[in-house]
C-alpha positions in Angstrom: 18.2 13.1 9.4 15.5 14.3 7.0 12.7 16.8 6.4 9.3 16.8 7.8 6.5 15.1 5.9 3.9 17.3 7.7 2.7 20.5 6.2 -0.4 22.3 7.2 -2.1 22.9 3.8 -4.7 20.5 2.4 -3.0 17.3 1.2 0.5 18.6 1.9 3.0 15.9 2.9 1.9 14.9 6.4 3.0 12.9 9.4 1.4 12.4 12.8 3.6 13.5 15.6 5.6 10.8 17.5 4.6 9.7 21.0 8.1 10.8 22.0 7.5 14.4 22.9 10.1 16.9 24.3 9.6 18.2 27.8 7.0 21.0 28.3 8.2 24.6 28.4 11.1 23.8 26.2 13.3 26.8 25.2 16.2 27.2 22.8 18.6 26.7 25.8 17.0 23.5 27.0 16.0 22.1 23.7 17.3 18.8 22.3 17.0 19.0 18.5 16.6 15.3 18.0 13.7 15.2 20.5 12.1 18.1 18.6 12.6 16.4 15.3 11.1 13.1 16.5 8.1 15.0 18.0 7.4 17.1 14.9 8.4 15.0 12.0 8.4 11.3 12.6 5.5 8.8 12.8 7.3 5.4 13.3 4.2 3.5 14.3 2.4 4.5 11.2 5.3 3.7 8.9 5.8 0.3 10.5 2.1 -0.5 10.0 2.5 0.6 6.3 5.5 -1.5 5.7 4.0 -4.5 7.3 0.7 -4.3 5.5 2.3 -3.6 2.2 4.7 -6.5 2.6 1.9 -8.9 3.6 -0.3 -7.8 0.6 2.6 -8.6 -1.8 4.1 -11.7 -0.1 1.3 -13.2 2.0 3.5 -13.4 5.1 4.9 -11.4 7.9 8.2 -9.6 7.4 10.8 -10.2 10.1 14.0 -8.3 9.2 14.2 -4.6 8.3 17.0 -2.2 7.4 16.5 1.5 7.9 18.8 3.5 5.7 19.7 7.1 6.8 18.4 5.9 10.1 19.5 9.0 12.2 18.3 8.3 15.7 17.0 4.9 14.7 13.5 5.5 16.1 12.0 3.5 13.3 14.4 0.6 14.1 13.2 0.7 17.7 9.6 0.8 16.8 10.0 -2.1 14.4 11.4 -4.5 17.0 8.8 -3.4 19.6 6.1 -4.3 17.1 6.8 -8.0 17.2 9.2 -10.1 19.4 10.4 -11.9 16.3 11.5 -8.8 14.3 15.0 -7.6 13.9 16.2 -4.2 12.6 19.4 -2.8 11.3 20.1 1.0 11.0 22.6 2.5 8.7 23.9 6.1 9.0 27.1 8.0 8.5 26.9 10.3 11.6 28.4 8.7 14.7 26.9 11.4 17.0 23.4 10.9 16.0 23.8 7.1 16.2 25.2 7.5 19.7 22.2 9.7 20.6 19.8 7.1 19.2 21.5 4.3 21.0 21.1 6.1 24.3 17.6 7.4 23.9 15.8 4.8 21.6 17.7 1.5 21.6 18.9 1.0 25.2 15.4 1.8 26.6 14.2 -1.3 24.7 15.8 -3.5 27.4 16.2 -7.1 26.2 14.8 -6.2 22.7 17.8 -4.0 22.1 19.7 -7.1 21.2 17.6 -7.3 18.1 18.8 -3.9 16.8 22.2 -3.4 15.1 23.3 0.1 14.2 26.0 0.5 11.5 28.1 3.7 11.0 28.7 3.5 7.3 27.6 4.7 3.8 24.3 3.2 2.6 26.1 2.2 -0.6 28.4 -0.2 1.3 27.4 -3.8 1.7 25.9 -4.5 5.1 25.8 -7.9 6.8 22.7 -10.1 6.0 19.7 -9.8 3.8 16.4 -8.1 4.7 12.7 -8.6 4.1 12.2 -4.8 4.0 14.5 -1.9 3.4 13.3 1.7 3.8 14.6 5.2 3.1 12.1 7.6 4.7 11.7 11.4 5.0 13.2 11.9 1.5 16.6 11.1 2.9 17.8 9.3 -0.3 17.4 12.6 -2.3 20.9 13.3 -1.1 21.9 11.5 -4.3 21.7 14.2 -7.0 22.7 12.4 -10.1 21.0 9.6 -12.0 24.2 7.5 -11.7 24.3 7.9 -7.9 20.6 7.2 -7.4 20.8 4.1 -9.6 23.8 2.9 -7.6 21.9 3.3 -4.4 18.8 1.4 -5.7 21.1 -1.4 -7.0 22.7 -1.6 -3.5 19.3 -1.9 -2.0 18.2 -4.5 -4.5 21.3 -6.6 -3.6 20.7 -6.4 0.1 17.1 -7.7 0.0 16.0 -11.2 0.3 14.7 -12.9 -2.8 11.1 -11.7 -1.9 12.2 -8.5 -0.3 10.5 -5.1 -0.6 11.9 -1.6 -0.7 9.8 1.4 0.6 10.7 5.0 0.2 8.7 8.3 0.1 8.6 11.3 -2.2 6.8 14.7 -2.2 5.7 17.1 -4.8 2.9 19.4 -6.0 3.0 22.9 -7.5 3.8 24.5 -4.2 6.7 22.1 -3.5 9.1 24.1 -5.6 8.2 27.6 -4.2 10.3 29.4 -1.6 8.1 29.5 1.5 8.0 29.3 5.3 5.3 27.0 6.8 4.9 27.0 10.6 3.1 24.3 12.5 2.4 24.1 16.3 3.5 20.9 17.9 2.4 19.4 21.1 5.1 20.1 23.7 5.1 23.9 23.4 7.0 24.7 20.3 6.5 25.6 16.6 8.1 23.6 13.8 8.9 25.7 10.7 9.5 24.1 7.3 11.6 26.4 5.1 11.7 25.8 1.4 14.6 28.1 0.8 15.9 27.5 -2.8 14.9 25.6 -5.9 16.8 25.6 -9.2 14.6 24.7 -12.3 17.6 23.7 -14.3 19.2 21.2 -12.0 16.3 20.6 -9.5 18.7 21.3 -6.7 16.8 22.3 -3.5 17.8 23.7 -0.2 15.4 23.2 2.7 15.7 24.0 6.4 13.9 23.1 9.6 13.6 25.9 12.3 12.1 25.7 15.8 10.5 28.5 17.7 9.6 28.4 21.4 7.0 30.1 23.6 9.5 32.3 25.4 10.4 33.9 22.0 13.7 32.1 21.5 14.4 30.4 18.2 16.6 27.6 16.7 17.2 28.7 13.1 18.5 26.0 10.7 18.4 23.2 13.3 18.5 20.9 10.2 19.5 21.7 6.6 19.0 19.6 3.5 20.6 20.0 0.2 19.0 17.6 -2.2 17.8 17.0 -5.7 14.1 17.3 -6.2 13.2 13.9 -7.9 9.9 13.2 -9.7 7.9 10.0 -9.4 8.5 8.9 -13.0 12.3 9.3 -12.6 12.3 7.3 -9.4 10.1 4.5 -10.9 12.3 4.1 -14.0 15.4 4.0 -11.9 14.0 1.4 -9.6 13.0 -0.8 -12.5 16.4 -0.3 -14.1 18.0 -1.4 -10.8 16.1 -4.7 -11.2 12.9 -4.5 -9.3 10.1 -6.5 -10.9 7.2 -4.3 -9.7 7.1 -0.7 -8.6 3.9 0.8 -7.1 3.1 4.4 -6.2 0.9 4.5 -3.1 -1.2 7.7 -3.0 -3.4 9.1 -0.2 -6.9 8.5 -1.4 -8.7 9.6 1.7 -11.2 12.4 1.6 -9.9 15.9 2.6 -10.4 15.7 6.4 -10.2 12.0 6.9 -7.2 9.9 8.1 -4.6 9.2 5.5 -5.3 6.2 3.4 -2.5 5.2 1.0 -3.4 2.9 -1.9 -1.6 1.8 -5.0 -2.7 3.9 -8.0 -1.9 4.2 -11.7 -2.9 7.9 -11.9 -3.7 10.8 -9.6 -4.7 14.4 -9.7 -2.0 16.9 -8.9 -2.3 18.9 -5.7 -0.7 22.0 -4.1 1.3 19.5 -2.0 1.3 15.7 -1.9 3.2 12.9 -0.3 3.5 9.4 -1.9 5.2 6.1 -1.1 7.1 4.1 -3.6 6.9 0.3 -3.0 9.5 -1.8 -5.1 9.2 -5.5 -5.0 12.3 -7.6 -5.9 
């Protein structure tokens, strides 16, 4: 799983809540952390729309096959196949328990469409069956790779798994507040508060430790429901590594919408820095 893209400050990384909400009056005793995560962090419909529109703009056709790396509960896989009866999805994750949860809660409820989803319990660096139109790594999950060598290996593995006209999509965040220790709470529909905890940042190594906590109306809390130990990567570093991996074109998509409008991500060459921002990297083979 990965960290939230939604933060309350202006132009902080943001994501609209999923339609899959936890039951009302949830407490620490009754909470399911995967449901809480999906409700407070993920926006699969928006991300599917972004991947499809970006692919169409580059390739002038509809994408069919998608691989979700670090898929967790595979909510994005489920949303992908629901978006079009021709679409197929593969999810890759190392954690068998979260894959089992996702199968039960997100894939099996698809009914017949579940046959178009394949979940693989393996490392994303391993070769997976087939080639894909789109591969994605969302919610900064690929920042688990902390060295240039390891990140380049991952990007090369992605490059090799794409079709000849395939596209890789991943996200990144930054801004001058992104490296500061802080707690940022946000109320979520469903009766709980999501807390993004930027715990540690090392300026020498760019190693970071972040947590997600949940707080409930009855006063109970779930501290460190999720913990992430990553390297904080910059956009120039990631672009250079993607190009070194073989991608012919790497775009940075930036939110160009006015302050209070809906998000509007467009390819840009330059942008003004902000306290917090979210960007998408789109790499074409």
